[in-house]
C-alpha positions in Angstrom: 0.0 0.0 0.0 1.3 3.4 -1.0 0.7 6.1 1.7 0.1 9.4 -0.2 -0.4 12.8 1.4 -2.1 15.5 -0.8 -1.1 18.9 0.5 -3.5 21.4 -1.0 -5.6 24.4 0.1 -7.6 24.9 -3.1 -10.2 22.7 -4.7 -8.2 19.6 -5.4 -11.2 17.3 -5.7 -10.0 16.0 -9.1 -6.6 15.0 -7.8 -8.1 13.6 -4.5 -10.6 11.6 -6.5 -7.9 10.2 -8.8 -5.8 9.1 -5.9 -8.6 7.7 -3.7 -9.9 5.6 -6.6 -6.6 3.6 -6.5 -6.9 0.4 -4.5 -3.1 0.4 -3.8 -3.1 3.9 -2.2 -4.1 5.3 1.2 -4.7 9.0 0.7 -4.7 11.8 3.3 -5.6 15.4 2.5 -3.9 18.1 4.5 -4.8 21.8 4.2 -1.6 23.6 5.0 -1.3 26.5 7.5 2.0 27.7 8.7 5.1 25.7 7.9 5.7 24.2 11.3 2.1 23.0 11.7 2.0 21.6 8.2 5.3 19.8 8.7 4.0 18.4 12.0 0.8 17.2 10.3 2.5 15.5 7.4 5.3 14.0 9.5 2.7 12.5 11.9 1.7 10.1 9.1 3.8 7.3 7.6 3.8 9.0 4.2 5.6 7.5 1.2 4.7 10.2 -1.3 3.8 13.8 -0.7 1.8 15.5 -3.5 2.2 19.3 -3.0 0.1 21.8 -4.9 2.2 24.7 -6.2 -0.8 27.0 -5.7 -0.6 27.0 -1.9 -1.7 30.3 -0.4 0.3 30.3 2.8 3.3 28.2 1.9 5.8 28.0 -1.0 5.6 24.4 -2.5 9.4 24.4 -3.1 10.2 25.4 0.5 7.7 22.8 1.8 9.2 20.1 -0.4 12.7 21.0 0.8 11.8 20.9 4.5 9.8 17.6 4.1 12.8 16.0 2.5 15.1 17.3 5.2 12.9 15.8 8.0 12.3 12.5 6.2 14.8 11.4 3.6 12.8 8.4 2.6 9.7 10.3 1.6 9.4 11.5 -2.0 7.7 14.7 -3.2 5.7 15.5 -6.3 4.8 19.1 -7.0 1.6 19.9 -9.0 2.4 22.8 -11.2 0.5 25.2 -13.5 3.5 26.1 -15.8 6.4 24.4 -17.6 8.9 22.9 -15.2 12.4 24.4 -15.2 15.8 23.6 -13.7 15.3 26.6 -11.4 12.1 25.0 -9.9 14.1 21.9 -9.1 16.9 24.0 -7.7 14.5 26.0 -5.6 13.2 22.8 -4.0 16.8 21.9 -3.0 16.5 19.1 -5.6 13.9 17.5 -3.2 11.1 17.1 -5.8 11.1 13.7 -7.5 8.4 14.8 -9.9 6.4 17.6 -11.4 2.9 17.2 -12.7 1.5 19.8 -15.0 -2.2 20.5 -15.5 -2.1 18.4 -18.7 -0.6 15.4 -16.8 -3.1 15.4 -13.9 -4.9 12.3 -15.3 -1.5 10.5 -15.0 -1.1 11.4 -11.3 -1.7 7.9 -10.0 0.8 6.5 -12.5 3.4 9.2 -11.4 2.9 8.3 -7.8 3.6 4.6 -8.6 6.6 5.4 -10.7 8.1 7.6 -8.0 7.3 5.1 -5.3 9.3 2.6 -7.3 12.3 4.9 -7.0 12.2 6.6 -10.3 11.6 10.3 -11.1 8.7 11.9 -13.1 10.5 14.6 -15.0 10.1 15.9 -18.5 12.9 14.8 -20.9 13.6 18.5 -21.6 14.3 19.1 -17.9 16.6 16.1 -17.7 18.5 17.5 -20.7 18.7 20.9 -19.0 19.8 19.3 -15.7 22.6 17.4 -17.5 23.8 20.6 -19.2 23.8 22.5 -15.9 25.6 19.7 -14.1 28.2 19.6 -16.8 28.7 23.4 -16.5 29.1 23.1 -12.7 31.5 20.2 -13.1 33.7 22.2 -15.6 33.7 25.1 -13.1 34.7 22.8 -10.3 37.4 21.3 -12.4 38.8 24.7 -13.3 38.8 25.8 -9.7 40.5 22.5 -8.6 43.2 23.0 -11.3 43.7 26.6 -10.1 44.1 25.5 -6.5 46.4 22.7 -7.5 48.6 25.0 -9.6 48.8 27.4 -6.6 49.9 24.5 -4.3 52.5 23.4 -6.8 53.8 27.0 -7.2 53.9 27.5 -3.4 55.8 24.2 -3.0 58.4 25.3 -5.6 58.8 28.6 -3.8 59.5 26.8 -0.5 62.1 24.6 -2.1 63.8 27.7 -3.6 63.9 29.5 -0.2 65.4 26.4 1.5 68.2 26.1 -1.1 
């Protein structure tokens, strides 16, 4: 049985109905208030997957996803979005979101929950390509910085040898 917590404060009846129709899912709806109370409510349940609506009035979905992942590293988060997903969204969540479901994908929400519960991600291929590009850029920057530090260490070591001689 997959324990799913839907965190939404708007009319999420379609998403709730989609999830509660599934025989392999226990679904809990939580209407968020302040961050601490919402975290407490969610963490009080043995949740496998959190489905967080991006349209929360009182909380930022990315921040909530980040804090939920910090408090329970086993739980996985899906964020319901109303726009195209971007690398910045994933970055803003602290890379804690395992999936993003757009309006067009809402009928596939139950499938996404199962996929993510199996340890995979539910991300558009364009986002995966963007992630790889960004990680390659970060890796090149890190390599460049590491070479610069290494060159400084070598130069410093050579200067010490000259001073000793």
